[in-house]
C-alpha positions in Angstrom: -19.1 -4.9 4.6 -17.5 -8.1 5.9 -13.8 -8.8 5.6 -14.4 -11.3 2.9 -16.5 -8.9 1.0 -13.7 -6.4 1.0 -11.2 -9.1 0.0 -13.5 -10.0 -3.0 -14.3 -6.4 -4.0 -10.8 -5.0 -3.8 -9.0 -4.2 -7.0 -5.9 -2.2 -7.9 -7.2 1.2 -9.0 -4.7 2.9 -11.4 -7.0 5.7 -12.9 -7.7 9.2 -12.0 -9.1 9.9 -8.6 -11.9 12.4 -7.7 -10.6 15.6 -6.3 -12.7 15.1 -3.1 -10.4 15.2 0.0 -10.2 12.1 2.2 -11.1 13.1 5.7 -8.4 12.8 8.3 -10.6 10.6 10.4 -10.8 8.1 7.5 -7.0 8.3 6.9 -6.4 7.5 10.6 -8.6 4.4 10.3 -6.8 3.3 7.2 -3.4 3.9 8.9 -4.6 2.1 12.1 -5.3 -0.9 9.9 -1.8 -1.0 8.7 -0.3 -0.3 12.2 -2.4 -3.3 13.5 -0.7 -5.7 11.0 1.3 -8.6 12.4 5.1 -8.3 12.5 7.6 -11.0 12.5 9.0 -11.5 16.0 7.2 -8.3 16.9 10.1 -6.3 15.4 7.6 -3.7 14.0 9.8 -2.8 11.1 7.1 -0.9 9.2 6.3 2.8 9.5 3.8 5.0 7.6 3.8 8.6 6.2 0.5 9.9 5.1 0.5 13.0 2.9 -2.7 15.0 2.5 -1.1 18.5 2.4 -1.6 20.1 -1.0 1.9 21.7 -1.1 3.7 18.5 -0.3 1.4 16.5 -2.7 2.5 18.9 -5.4 6.2 18.4 -4.8 5.8 14.7 -4.9 3.6 14.8 -8.0 6.4 16.9 -9.8 8.7 14.0 -9.3 6.4 11.1 -10.2 7.4 9.4 -13.5 4.2 7.3 -13.7 0.6 8.5 -13.6 -0.6 6.0 -10.9 -1.6 8.1 -7.9 -0.8 11.5 -9.4 -4.4 12.7 -8.9 -5.0 10.9 -5.5 -6.0 13.4 -2.7 -3.9 11.5 -0.3 -0.8 9.2 -0.5 0.5 6.8 2.1 4.2 6.0 2.0 5.3 2.6 3.5 8.7 2.7 5.2 10.7 -0.4 6.2 13.7 -0.9 8.5 15.8 -4.0 8.3 15.8 -4.9 12.0 17.3 -8.3 12.7 15.2 -10.6 14.8 15.0 -14.3 14.7 18.4 -15.9 13.8 19.5 -12.5 12.7 17.0 -12.2 9.8 14.8 -9.3 9.2 11.1 -10.0 8.2 10.5 -6.4 7.0 9.2 -7.4 3.6 6.6 -9.8 5.2 5.8 -7.0 7.8 5.1 -4.3 5.2 3.3 -6.7 2.9 0.9 -7.6 5.7 0.4 -3.9 6.6 -0.3 -2.9 3.0 -2.9 -5.6 2.6 -4.6 -4.4 5.8 -4.6 -0.8 4.5 -6.0 -1.9 1.1 -8.8 -3.7 2.7 -9.7 -0.8 5.2 -9.5 1.5 2.3 -12.2 -0.5 0.4 -14.3 -0.9 3.5 -14.4 2.9 3.9 -15.4 3.3 0.2 -12.1 4.4 -1.3 -9.7 2.9 -3.8 -6.0 2.4 -3.9 -3.2 0.5 -5.6 0.0 -1.0 -4.2 2.7 0.9 -6.0 6.1 -0.5 -5.4 8.0 -1.0 -8.6 7.9 2.8 -9.6 8.9 3.7 -6.1 12.0 1.4 -6.0 12.9 1.8 -9.6 16.4 2.7 -10.8 15.6 6.3 -11.2 15.7 7.0 -7.5 12.1 8.1 -6.8 12.4 6.5 -3.3 15.3 8.8 -2.5 13.3 11.8 -3.7 10.4 10.8 -1.6 12.6 10.3 1.4 14.3 13.8 0.9 10.9 15.6 0.5 9.4 13.8 3.6 12.5 14.0 5.8 12.8 10.2 6.1 15.9 9.1 8.2 18.6 7.1 6.5 17.9 4.0 8.5 14.4 3.6 6.8 13.7 2.6 3.3 10.7 4.0 1.3 9.2 0.7 -0.2 5.8 1.5 -1.5 3.2 4.2 -2.2 -0.6 3.8 -1.7 -2.7 6.4 -3.3 -6.0 6.8 -1.5 -9.2 8.5 -2.8 -12.6 8.0 -4.4 -12.5 6.4 -7.9 -13.0 8.8 -10.8 -14.0 6.1 -13.1 -15.7 2.6 -13.1 -13.7 -0.2 -11.3 -12.4 -3.1 -13.4 -11.5 -6.5 -12.0 -9.0 -8.9 -13.5 -9.9 -12.5 -14.2 -8.4 -14.9 -11.8 -7.1 -18.4 -12.9 -9.5 -21.1 -11.8 -9.1 -22.0 -8.2 -8.3 -25.7 -9.0 -5.2 -24.4 -10.9 -3.8 -22.7 -7.8 -5.3 -24.3 -4.7 -4.5 -27.9 -3.6 -5.0 -30.2 -0.7 -2.3 -32.5 0.8 0.2 -32.0 -2.0 0.9 -30.0 -5.2 -1.5 -30.7 -8.0 -4.0 -32.7 -5.9 -7.4 -31.5 -6.7 -9.9 -30.1 -4.2 
């Protein structure tokens, strides 16, 4: 599979996963893809915790208020640190976004599915704090996203994209291709 094929075939999978465990070797490749992502001013603000232990997964699932990822055999949690770099700004959001996209693409390339889950992690109900407590995340890190990893238990669906000419322009906004 080429990178472009992975980009075109990737979709957000929000349905139940097969119970089949994800081999640690595959999880390491997926994590390496996230680790290899670019980082603003090389501040390297993004860290990762992969959970594939059944007992820890059970604790996390008990506290999930949304079904996305509840059946996944592995979960990757994305952690961010606000490390000031260029002109005192932190690029942690850009850093973890790049890392997540790399992870999603490598996940597809290896034959698995995932979904970028951020809203339910950082909601006002404190799931991020519960995750941090269960996983022993130090206070200087924020849990910003969860990526369930596993084999799809049902058929994939792809959303309809707006026509390219409605979103892609050359030499100024609204200028057609």
